[in-house]
C-alpha positions in Angstrom: -46.0 -10.0 36.6 -45.9 -9.3 32.9 -47.7 -6.6 33.1 -45.5 -4.6 35.9 -42.7 -5.5 33.7 -44.1 -4.0 30.9 -45.5 -0.9 32.7 -42.2 -0.4 33.7 -40.9 -0.3 30.5 -43.7 1.9 28.6 -43.1 4.7 31.7 -39.0 4.5 31.5 -39.2 2.9 35.2 -36.8 0.4 36.0 -37.7 -2.9 35.8 -37.7 -5.4 38.6 -36.6 -8.2 37.1 -37.0 -11.1 39.7 -36.0 -14.5 39.7 -38.9 -17.0 39.9 -38.1 -19.3 42.3 -40.7 -22.3 43.9 -43.9 -20.9 42.4 -43.3 -17.5 43.1 -41.4 -14.0 42.1 -38.7 -12.9 44.5 -35.3 -13.3 45.8 -32.7 -12.5 48.6 -29.2 -11.9 46.7 -27.5 -8.8 45.8 -29.2 -6.5 43.2 -27.5 -6.9 39.8 -28.5 -3.9 37.5 -28.3 -3.8 34.1 -26.8 0.0 32.0 -28.8 0.3 29.0 -25.7 0.8 26.6 -27.9 3.8 24.4 -29.7 5.5 27.7 -26.5 5.0 30.1 -28.9 4.6 33.2 -29.7 1.8 34.8 -33.1 0.1 32.8 -33.7 -3.2 34.6 -32.6 -4.8 38.1 -32.7 -8.4 39.0 -31.3 -10.3 42.2 -28.6 -12.3 41.7 -29.6 -15.9 42.5 -27.6 -17.1 46.6 -25.7 -20.3 46.9 -28.9 -21.7 48.5 -32.0 -20.3 46.2 -29.5 -22.3 43.4 -30.0 -25.4 45.6 -33.5 -24.8 46.0 -34.0 -24.5 42.7 -32.5 -27.3 41.5 -34.0 -29.5 44.1 -37.5 -28.2 43.3 -36.9 -29.1 39.7 -36.1 -32.7 40.4 -38.9 -33.2 42.7 -41.7 -31.6 40.1 -39.7 -33.9 37.1 -42.5 -36.9 37.4 -45.6 -34.4 37.1 -44.4 -32.5 34.0 -43.2 -36.1 32.3 -46.8 -37.2 33.1 -48.1 -33.8 31.5 -50.2 -35.1 28.3 -48.4 -34.1 25.0 -51.8 -32.0 23.9 -52.0 -29.9 27.5 -48.2 -29.3 26.7 -49.3 -28.3 23.1 -52.1 -26.0 24.3 -49.9 -23.8 26.5 -47.4 -23.2 23.9 -50.2 -22.1 21.1 -51.5 -19.6 24.0 -47.8 -18.4 24.6 -47.4 -18.1 20.9 -50.7 -15.6 20.5 -49.7 -13.7 23.5 -46.4 -12.9 22.3 -47.9 -11.7 18.9 -50.5 -9.8 21.2 -47.5 -8.3 23.3 -45.2 -7.9 20.7 -44.5 -4.0 20.8 -44.2 -3.7 24.1 -42.2 -6.9 24.5 -39.9 -5.5 22.2 -39.7 -1.8 23.8 -38.2 -3.6 26.8 -35.8 -5.7 24.4 -34.6 -2.5 22.8 -34.0 -0.3 26.2 -31.9 -3.2 27.9 -30.0 -4.1 24.8 -29.6 -0.9 22.6 -31.3 -3.3 19.4 -33.1 -0.9 17.2 -36.9 -1.3 17.7 -37.5 -2.9 14.2 -35.0 -5.4 15.1 -36.7 -6.3 18.4 -39.9 -6.5 17.1 -38.5 -8.8 14.2 -37.3 -11.3 17.5 -40.4 -11.3 19.2 -42.4 -12.3 15.8 -39.5 -15.1 15.4 -40.3 -16.1 19.6 -44.0 -16.0 19.0 -43.4 -18.6 15.7 -41.0 -20.5 18.0 -43.7 -21.2 20.5 -46.1 -22.1 17.8 -43.7 -24.5 16.1 -42.6 -26.0 19.7 -46.7 -26.8 20.3 -46.1 -28.9 16.9 -43.4 -30.6 17.7 -45.1 -31.4 21.2 -47.9 -32.8 19.6 -45.9 -35.8 17.3 -43.0 -36.9 19.4 -43.2 -40.6 18.6 -41.3 -44.0 18.9 -40.5 -46.9 16.4 -41.9 -50.5 16.6 -38.4 -51.9 15.7 -38.1 -54.7 12.8 -36.2 -57.1 15.4 -37.2 -60.4 13.4 -34.9 -59.3 10.6 -32.5 -61.1 12.6 -32.2 -64.8 13.8 -32.1 -63.9 17.2 -35.2 -61.3 17.3 -37.8 -64.2 15.6 -40.6 -64.1 18.4 -39.9 -61.2 19.9 -41.4 -57.4 19.4 -39.6 -54.4 20.6 -40.8 -50.8 20.3 -39.1 -47.3 21.6 -40.5 -43.8 22.5 -38.7 -40.3 23.5 -39.2 -40.3 27.3 -38.2 -36.6 29.0 -34.7 -36.2 30.5 -35.8 -35.1 33.3 -34.3 -31.6 34.1 -32.9 -29.2 32.1 -31.2 -26.5 32.0 -31.3 -23.9 29.7 -28.3 -20.8 29.8 -29.6 -18.1 27.4 -27.1 -15.4 25.9 -27.9 -11.7 25.7 -27.8 -10.7 21.7 -31.1 -12.8 21.2 -32.5 -13.4 24.9 -36.2 -13.7 23.7 -36.3 -15.9 21.0 -33.6 -18.1 22.3 -35.2 -18.7 25.3 -38.5 -19.2 23.5 -36.4 -22.5 21.9 -34.7 -23.7 24.5 -37.2 -23.6 27.2 -40.4 -24.0 24.8 -38.6 -26.9 23.8 -37.7 -28.2 26.8 -41.3 -27.9 28.1 -43.1 -29.7 24.9 -40.3 -32.6 25.8 -42.2 -32.8 29.0 -39.4 -31.7 31.3 -39.0 -29.4 34.2 -36.3 -26.4 33.2 -33.9 -24.3 34.9 -33.0 -21.0 33.4 -30.0 -19.0 33.8 -30.8 -15.7 32.2 -27.9 -13.6 30.2 -27.1 -10.6 33.2 -27.0 -8.0 30.6 -31.0 -9.3 29.5 -32.6 -10.1 33.1 -35.9 -7.9 32.2 -37.0 -9.4 28.3 -35.9 -13.3 30.4 -38.1 -12.6 33.1 -40.9 -11.4 31.0 -40.8 -14.2 28.8 -41.1 -16.8 31.6 -44.1 -14.6 33.2 -45.7 -14.7 29.8 -45.7 -18.5 29.8 -46.9 -18.6 32.7 -49.6 -16.5 31.7 -50.3 -18.9 29.2 -50.8 -21.7 31.4 -47.6 -23.2 32.0 -47.4 -24.9 35.7 -45.4 -23.5 37.8 -43.8 -26.7 38.5 -42.3 -26.6 34.9 -40.1 -23.7 35.0 -37.4 -21.8 38.1 -35.7 -18.5 36.6 -32.3 -17.6 38.0 -30.7 -14.5 37.6 -26.4 -14.4 38.1 -23.3 -14.5 36.3 -20.5 -17.1 36.0 -20.8 -18.1 39.2 -24.1 -19.3 39.0 -24.2 -20.7 35.8 -21.3 -22.9 37.3 -23.3 -24.2 40.3 -26.4 -25.2 38.2 -24.2 -26.6 35.7 -22.5 -28.9 38.4 -25.9 -29.9 40.0 -26.5 -33.5 40.2 -29.9 -33.2 39.4 -29.3 -32.0 36.1 -29.6 -34.1 33.7 -29.7 -32.0 30.2 -27.6 -29.0 29.5 -28.6 -26.6 26.6 -25.7 -23.6 26.2 -26.0 -20.7 23.5 -22.7 -18.3 24.1 -18.9 -18.1 23.4 -16.7 -20.9 22.8 -14.6 -19.7 25.8 -17.8 -20.1 27.9 -19.0 -23.4 26.1 -15.5 -25.4 27.6 -16.2 -23.9 30.8 -19.7 -25.3 30.5 -18.6 -28.6 29.6 -16.0 -28.5 32.5 -18.5 -28.1 34.8 -20.9 -30.4 34.0 -19.1 -33.0 33.6 -20.7 -36.2 32.2 -24.0 -34.5 31.5 -25.7 -34.5 28.1 -24.9 -31.1 26.7 -26.2 -29.2 23.4 -23.5 -26.2 22.7 -24.1 -23.5 20.5 -21.4 -21.2 20.4 -19.1 -18.3 18.4 -18.7 -18.1 15.0 -16.8 -16.2 12.2 -18.8 -16.7 9.2 -17.8 -16.7 5.5 -20.3 -15.5 2.6 -18.7 -16.0 -0.6 -19.9 -14.1 -4.0 -19.0 -15.5 -7.6 -18.6 -13.6 -10.6 -22.2 -14.7 -11.6 -24.1 -13.5 -8.9 -25.7 -9.7 -8.9 -23.1 -7.6 -7.4 -25.1 -4.7 -6.3 -28.2 -6.8 -5.0 -25.8 -9.5 -3.0 -23.9 -6.2 -1.5 -26.7 -4.9 0.0 -28.4 -8.2 1.4 -24.9 -8.7 3.1 -24.8 -4.9 4.8 -28.2 -5.4 5.9 -27.5 -8.7 7.6 -23.8 -7.8 8.8 -24.9 -5.1 10.8 -28.2 -6.1 12.1 -28.2 -6.0 16.0 -25.3 -4.3 15.4 -23.3 -7.9 13.8 -23.8 -9.2 17.2 -24.6 -12.6 15.9 -22.8 -15.9 15.8 -23.6 -15.8 12.3 -23.5 -12.4 11.2 -21.9 -11.5 7.9 -18.3 -11.1 9.1 -15.8 -12.2 6.5 -16.9 -11.5 2.7 -14.9 -13.0 -0.3 -15.8 -11.6 -3.3 -14.7 -12.2 -7.2 -12.2 -10.4 -8.0 -14.3 -9.4 -11.6 -16.5 -8.0 -9.2 -14.8 -7.0 -6.4 -14.7 -3.2 -6.7 -18.7 -2.8 -8.3 -19.7 -5.0 -4.9 -17.3 -2.9 -2.5 -18.7 0.7 -4.1 -22.0 -0.6 -3.6 -21.9 -2.1 -0.3 -20.2 1.1 0.9 -23.4 3.1 -0.5 -25.4 0.5 1.4 -23.8 1.2 4.7 -23.9 5.2 4.1 -27.6 4.8 3.8 -28.1 2.7 7.5 -29.3 5.1 10.1 -27.2 4.9 13.6 -28.8 6.0 17.0 -31.6 5.8 19.4 -32.8 2.3 19.3 -36.4 3.6 19.9 -36.5 5.6 17.3 -38.6 3.9 14.7 -36.1 4.2 11.5 -33.2 3.0 13.7 -31.2 0.5 11.6 -27.9 0.3 13.7 -28.4 0.5 17.8 -25.8 0.1 20.7 -23.4 -3.1 21.0 -24.1 -4.8 24.6 -21.6 -2.7 25.8 -18.7 -0.1 25.8 -16.0 -2.7 25.8 -17.7 -4.4 22.7 -17.3 -1.0 20.7 -14.0 -0.7 21.6 -13.1 -4.4 20.1 -14.9 -3.3 16.7 -12.5 0.2 16.8 -9.2 -2.0 18.2 -9.9 -4.6 15.6 -10.3 -2.2 12.5 -7.3 -0.1 13.8 -5.1 -3.5 14.2 -6.2 -4.7 10.2 -5.1 -0.9 9.1 -1.7 -1.0 10.6 -1.7 -4.4 8.8 -2.0 -2.8 5.5 -6.0 -3.5 5.1 -8.1 -0.5 4.4 -10.6 0.8 6.7 -13.5 2.4 4.5 -15.8 3.5 6.8 -16.1 3.5 10.5 -13.5 2.2 13.1 -15.0 5.3 16.0 -17.2 4.5 18.4 -19.6 6.7 20.4 -20.3 5.3 23.8 -21.5 1.9 23.0 -22.2 2.7 19.6 -20.0 1.6 16.7 -19.9 2.9 13.6 -20.5 0.3 11.3 -17.2 -0.6 10.1 -16.0 -1.9 6.8 -12.1 -3.2 6.4 -11.0 -4.0 2.9 -8.9 -6.1 1.7 -6.8 -7.3 5.6 -4.5 -9.5 5.7 -5.4 -13.6 6.1 -3.9 -13.4 10.1 -5.8 -9.6 11.2 -8.1 -10.4 14.0 -11.0 -9.0 11.2 -10.4 -12.2 9.5 -9.0 -15.0 12.5 -11.5 -13.9 15.2 -15.2 -13.8 15.9 -15.8 -10.1 16.2 -18.9 -10.0 17.2 -19.4 -6.6 16.3 -20.5 -3.8 13.9 -17.6 -4.9 11.2 -17.5 -6.5 8.0 -14.5 -7.6 6.1 -14.5 -7.4 2.2 -11.9 -9.1 0.7 -11.3 -10.5 -3.2 -10.6 -14.0 -4.5 -9.5 -15.7 -7.7 -9.8 -19.2 -7.1 -13.4 -20.8 -5.7 -11.5 -23.9 -4.5 -8.9 -21.6 -3.0 -11.7 -19.3 -1.6 -13.2 -22.5 0.1 -10.0 -23.8 1.5 -9.4 -20.0 2.8 -13.4 -20.1 4.6 -12.6 -23.1 6.6 -8.7 -22.0 7.7 -11.3 -20.4 10.7 -11.3 -22.8 13.9 -15.0 -21.9 14.1 -17.7 -23.6 11.6 -21.6 -22.2 12.3 -23.0 -21.5 8.9 -21.4 -19.9 5.3 -23.4 -17.6 2.9 -23.0 -18.4 -1.0 -24.4 -16.2 -3.9 -24.5 -18.2 -7.3 -26.3 -19.6 -10.2 -23.8 -22.6 -10.5 -25.2 -26.1 -9.2 -21.4 -27.8 -9.6 -20.2 -24.5 -7.2 -23.1 -24.9 -5.0 -22.7 -29.0 -4.4 -18.8 -28.5 -3.9 -19.1 -25.8 -1.4 -22.4 -27.7 0.4 -19.9 -30.9 0.8 -16.2 -29.2 1.6 -17.2 -26.1 3.6 -17.0 -26.8 7.4 -19.7 -25.2 8.9 -23.0 -27.3 10.5 -25.3 -25.2 7.3 -25.1 -23.3 4.1 -26.9 -20.4 2.7 -27.3 -20.2 -0.9 -27.9 -17.1 -3.0 -28.2 -15.5 1.1 -25.9 -14.5 3.7 -24.5 -16.8 6.5 -27.0 -14.3 8.9 -30.3 -16.2 7.6 -32.3 -18.5 9.9 -35.0 -20.4 9.6 -36.5 -21.0 13.4 -37.7 -24.7 12.8 -34.5 -25.8 10.4 -31.8 -27.3 12.8 -28.8 -24.8 13.6 -25.3 -25.2 14.6 -22.0 -26.1 14.1 -18.6 -27.9 13.8 -15.2 -27.2 15.9 -14.9 -24.6 18.1 -18.7 -23.6 17.3 -20.4 -26.1 19.3 -22.5 -29.5 18.6 -26.2 -30.5 18.6 -28.6 -28.6 16.8 -31.3 -26.0 17.4 -35.1 -25.7 16.3 -37.6 -27.2 18.6 -37.7 -31.0 16.6 -33.6 -31.5 16.9 -34.0 -29.8 20.5 -36.6 -32.3 21.5 -34.2 -34.8 20.6 -31.6 -33.7 23.0 -33.9 -33.1 26.0 -36.0 -36.7 25.4 -34.4 -40.2 25.8 -35.0 -43.1 23.8 -36.7 -45.9 26.2 -36.8 -49.3 24.8 -39.3 -52.0 25.6 -38.6 -55.9 24.3 -41.7 -57.9 24.5 -40.0 -61.8 24.6 -42.2 -64.6 23.0 -44.4 -62.2 21.7 -44.5 -61.1 17.9 -46.0 -58.6 15.4 -43.8 -60.7 12.7 -43.2 -63.7 11.0 -42.1 -66.1 13.3 -41.4 -69.6 11.5 -38.0 -69.7 10.8 -38.6 -72.2 8.4 -39.5 -71.8 4.3 -42.6 -73.5 3.2 -41.7 -76.2 1.1 -43.2 -76.6 -2.5 -46.2 -79.1 -3.0 -44.9 -82.0 -5.0 
């Protein structure tokens, strides 16, 4: 199946991204076509899961759960290591499929496949070191004479709902960690990226993943809602918007949840930073993937003494970016996911301008391609400051006082990640303590992520942490064993008496 998908992408044919149900590819639901945002033609086609197929997938996942739990961690790790090698081997062809479906430039698409390969390797390592504890029960009188242990058992059936903006790497995170933990996994692919989602599942199957380990379904919100509500599902990992995350939580009820939601990332540039170099970093990370990242640089607060220098360098860096065909090797900015997304960038830049901001660059679109847009000094109530733009737009604002700018960063309903450029350790520690975010990147922008480091937010950015080790915590349950009357600890209640 993997070769069929990649061959179709290579030859510019429509990629037929079938569901994977009960160990075979194919389905009976209505077609779901994906129009490539740059090519403006159908690039992939999937079959929407029917209610009967959803029921069958959930039932089979529950039936296979014990088989996956019984699979030794070394066997799980071997599959994931093979997947890492295969992802690296097929890197360029997978990247092409990703670029076709989403308009993501090839250079960014290749980086995503590289990250997916590395994520599989990390998942393999984590599969080998899932452990438990010997608990110090004899430290309390009630525990004397007893022994207790824990281990992390698979949760059973996991549901992974992945987003369109990084569909390959985030599927590697969710499915890779779930398999490493010993679960069966239901995957609900994003409608905008059925082809690359099917390709990643096919790659894992070619790498030795048992058919019992995964069921892949396509469709929109109604398919996701049905899966979330299914009684057999034990844990749900979702990445997407805050609004959809709330809907997931409502549908899931009392199930365990890991939600990585939206962001409105701020980066602070202090007066001791190298303004020109910092501007280049913020430009590169503000417009990569057309700004369609939950930690993309959206708000940049620059100390007033460096503001003009920063804005000049930032504008020059944006002027140097190549906008165009995502399949061209030199393209920096391709298309957004669809025309509505690009129109949002245009509308919000116009709103900011009406409120007194200056639109230094951009504010236009060509179809789904939004020109990289710079909005200078918007008021704090403008949408580009308050909401998540999730697009090719960066707002740059001056500030005078460090404590005040930290408070400004915290006015957002989101709290995923922030960036800080300074060499002042006091400011670094103050920001780490006071910024209402899940992560702080120092001397880097908000849009920096290590895939083996915990990643997640606070407030409306969700809860739980991604990265294989921390996802495995979500995908497993702690089971305790108590041995009454058997102790590895000392069991005397009397202190020894001294000899006279």
